[in-house]
Z-matrix of the N, CA and C atoms (Angstrom, degrees):
N
C 1 1.434
C 2 1.524 1 109.85
N 3 1.311 2 118.00 1 -125.59
C 4 1.465 3 118.48 2 -178.55
C 5 1.521 4 109.85 3 -94.50
N 6 1.290 5 114.71 4 134.89
C 7 1.459 6 119.73 5 179.23
C 8 1.516 7 109.80 6 -102.67
N 9 1.309 8 115.90 7 145.22
C 10 1.461 9 121.19 8 175.93
C 11 1.525 10 106.71 9 -90.76
N 12 1.321 11 116.68 10 125.56
C 13 1.453 12 120.13 11 177.72
C 14 1.515 13 108.27 12 -97.78
N 15 1.293 14 115.12 13 121.85
C 16 1.454 15 121.28 14 177.68
C 17 1.520 16 108.24 15 -110.53
N 18 1.332 17 115.43 16 96.50
C 19 1.459 18 119.39 17 -179.93
C 20 1.523 19 110.37 18 -89.61
N 21 1.271 20 114.60 19 151.45
C 22 1.456 21 120.18 20 175.82
C 23 1.526 22 108.35 21 -93.74
N 24 1.326 23 118.38 22 134.37
C 25 1.467 24 119.96 23 -176.51
C 26 1.528 25 113.77 24 -60.32
N 27 1.320 26 117.32 25 -30.59
C 28 1.452 27 118.80 26 -177.70
C 29 1.526 28 112.87 27 -81.32
N 30 1.323 29 118.54 28 -8.62
C 31 1.449 30 120.47 29 179.46
C 32 1.524 31 112.40 30 -107.91
N 33 1.322 32 118.90 31 -9.34
C 34 1.453 33 121.51 32 -179.15
C 35 1.516 34 109.90 33 -82.46
N 36 1.320 35 115.81 34 149.11
C 37 1.452 36 120.74 35 176.96
C 38 1.525 37 109.18 36 -75.87
N 39 1.332 38 115.31 37 128.81
C 40 1.460 39 119.17 38 -176.55
C 41 1.520 40 111.89 39 -102.54
N 42 1.302 41 118.71 40 -1.88
C 43 1.452 42 121.30 41 177.23
C 44 1.520 43 113.84 42 72.54
N 45 1.298 44 119.13 43 30.41
C 46 1.453 45 122.34 44 -177.55
C 47 1.530 46 111.88 45 -112.92
N 48 1.289 47 117.07 46 23.65
C 49 1.454 48 119.69 47 178.33
C 50 1.509 49 113.90 48 76.33
N 51 1.303 50 118.81 49 16.26
C 52 1.443 51 121.89 50 176.95
C 53 1.516 52 114.47 51 86.55
N 54 1.310 53 118.54 52 -1.72
C 55 1.466 54 121.49 53 178.75
C 56 1.522 55 108.26 54 -89.08
N 57 1.321 56 116.87 55 111.20
C 58 1.453 57 120.80 56 -174.12
C 59 1.520 58 113.58 57 -101.09
N 60 1.327 59 116.30 58 14.46
C 61 1.457 60 118.84 59 176.81
C 62 1.513 61 109.64 60 -75.72
N 63 1.326 62 118.55 61 154.77
C 64 1.462 63 120.41 62 175.74
C 65 1.523 64 110.82 63 -61.72
N 66 1.336 65 116.30 64 156.09
C 67 1.461 66 121.30 65 -175.82
C 68 1.519 67 111.88 66 -61.00
N 69 1.322 68 118.08 67 -38.07
C 70 1.459 69 120.13 68 -176.91
C 71 1.522 70 112.17 69 -65.91
N 72 1.333 71 118.37 70 -18.14
C 73 1.460 72 120.80 71 177.91
C 74 1.522 73 112.24 72 -87.74
N 75 1.333 74 118.60 73 -20.42
C 76 1.453 75 121.08 74 -179.15
C 77 1.519 76 112.14 75 -117.24
N 78 1.344 77 117.02 76 15.31
C 79 1.451 78 121.24 77 -175.51
C 80 1.528 79 112.19 78 -66.36
N 81 1.325 80 118.85 79 -27.26
C 82 1.459 81 120.57 80 -177.82
C 83 1.523 82 112.61 81 -69.52
N 84 1.312 83 118.72 82 -4.35
C 85 1.455 84 122.33 83 174.82
C 86 1.532 85 111.29 84 -93.18
N 87 1.319 86 117.44 85 -4.31
C 88 1.460 87 122.36 86 -176.29
C 89 1.526 88 109.87 87 -94.57
N 90 1.341 89 118.08 88 132.66
C 91 1.467 90 121.58 89 -178.44
C 92 1.521 91 111.70 90 -65.24
N 93 1.330 92 117.82 91 -30.05
C 94 1.470 93 120.35 92 -179.27
C 95 1.524 94 111.39 93 -65.44
N 96 1.309 95 117.43 94 -33.55
C 97 1.464 96 121.54 95 176.30
C 98 1.513 97 110.49 96 -62.73
N 99 1.331 98 117.83 97 -45.56
C 100 1.466 99 121.47 98 -177.34
C 101 1.529 100 111.52 99 -69.37
N 102 1.331 101 117.66 100 -36.10
C 103 1.465 102 120.16 101 176.43
C 104 1.526 103 109.90 102 -65.12
N 105 1.323 104 117.21 103 -44.84
C 106 1.464 105 120.60 104 179.27
C 107 1.531 106 110.91 105 -63.80
N 108 1.311 107 117.61 106 -40.50
C 109 1.462 108 120.96 107 178.76
C 110 1.527 109 111.09 108 -64.48
N 111 1.322 110 117.00 109 -42.78
C 112 1.460 111 121.11 110 178.36
C 113 1.526 112 111.29 111 -62.51
N 114 1.334 113 117.05 112 -45.16
C 115 1.467 114 120.16 113 178.60
C 116 1.524 115 111.80 114 -63.06
N 117 1.312 116 117.20 115 -38.14
C 118 1.456 117 120.68 116 178.39
C 119 1.527 118 110.83 117 -65.93
N 120 1.328 119 118.05 118 -42.05
C 121 1.457 120 121.01 119 178.58
C 122 1.532 121 111.54 120 -66.38
N 123 1.319 122 117.35 121 -38.47
C 124 1.464 123 120.56 122 176.52
C 125 1.523 124 110.04 123 -63.88
N 126 1.319 125 117.61 124 -43.57
C 127 1.461 126 120.78 125 178.89
C 128 1.526 127 111.20 126 -62.73
N 129 1.323 128 117.30 127 -39.01
C 130 1.464 129 120.04 128 177.92
C 131 1.524 130 111.04 129 -66.14
N 132 1.327 131 117.11 130 -39.95
C 133 1.462 132 120.68 131 179.49
C 134 1.532 133 110.56 132 -65.80
N 135 1.316 134 117.96 133 -41.29
C 136 1.464 135 121.39 134 177.70
C 137 1.511 136 110.02 135 -63.33
N 138 1.306 137 117.54 136 -42.17
C 139 1.469 138 121.40 137 -179.85
C 140 1.530 139 111.11 138 -62.60
N 141 1.309 140 116.95 139 -44.78
C 142 1.471 141 120.58 140 -178.16
C 143 1.523 142 110.66 141 -69.79
N 144 1.340 143 117.31 142 -44.94
C 145 1.460 144 119.97 143 -177.16
C 146 1.522 145 113.25 144 -71.08
N 147 1.319 146 117.92 145 -22.75
C 148 1.461 147 120.13 146 -178.18
C 149 1.526 148 111.95 147 -93.94
N 150 1.315 149 117.75 148 12.80
C 151 1.459 150 122.36 149 179.76
C 152 1.534 151 110.91 150 57.20
N 153 1.293 152 115.98 151 59.37
C 154 1.465 153 124.88 152 177.09
C 155 1.522 154 112.40 153 65.00
N 156 1.325 155 117.43 154 33.04
C 157 1.458 156 124.43 155 177.52
C 158 1.524 157 112.69 156 62.78
N 159 1.313 158 118.10 157 24.90
C 160 1.460 159 119.70 158 177.49
C 161 1.523 160 109.24 159 -76.37
N 162 1.319 161 117.21 160 150.17
C 163 1.455 162 120.88 161 -178.16
C 164 1.513 163 111.59 162 -75.18
N 165 1.328 164 117.44 163 -34.44
C 166 1.459 165 122.28 164 179.63
C 167 1.524 166 108.36 165 -125.38
N 168 1.324 167 117.83 166 87.42
C 169 1.462 168 119.12 167 -177.88
C 170 1.521 169 111.71 168 -67.32
N 171 1.300 170 115.00 169 133.74
C 172 1.460 171 122.88 170 176.68
C 173 1.535 172 113.77 171 53.27
N 174 1.299 173 116.61 172 37.37
C 175 1.461 174 120.67 173 179.51
C 176 1.525 175 109.07 174 -72.00
N 177 1.320 176 117.12 175 136.92
C 178 1.471 177 118.97 176 178.05
C 179 1.528 178 111.53 177 -69.04
N 180 1.298 179 115.82 178 149.29
C 181 1.467 180 120.07 179 -179.38
C 182 1.528 181 109.06 180 -66.87
N 183 1.320 182 115.71 181 140.83
C 184 1.464 183 119.84 182 179.91
C 185 1.527 184 109.35 183 -79.51
N 186 1.335 185 114.36 184 146.19
C 187 1.449 186 119.93 185 176.39
C 188 1.525 187 109.07 186 -74.01
N 189 1.337 188 117.93 187 139.60
C 190 1.471 189 119.38 188 177.90
C 191 1.524 190 110.22 189 -67.35
N 192 1.307 191 115.30 190 144.74
C 193 1.465 192 121.13 191 179.14
C 194 1.515 193 108.57 192 -78.57
N 195 1.380 194 118.00 193 127.12
C 196 1.480 195 119.80 194 -177.04
C 197 1.506 196 113.38 195 -74.51
């Protein structure tokens, strides 16, 4: 009649091109990783060059009004 198929997870085809390494080990081959890394580096450069995102970097202190 009907048979129960008990497959083992390590022997089934996962449709990943035969690469059975975890995703975090092969992530550098993914274009989304490189786009995210580039955006993060750009954001860091903007933050550093804008003096911590302040509107008036290194503005002199105003004199108090007498």
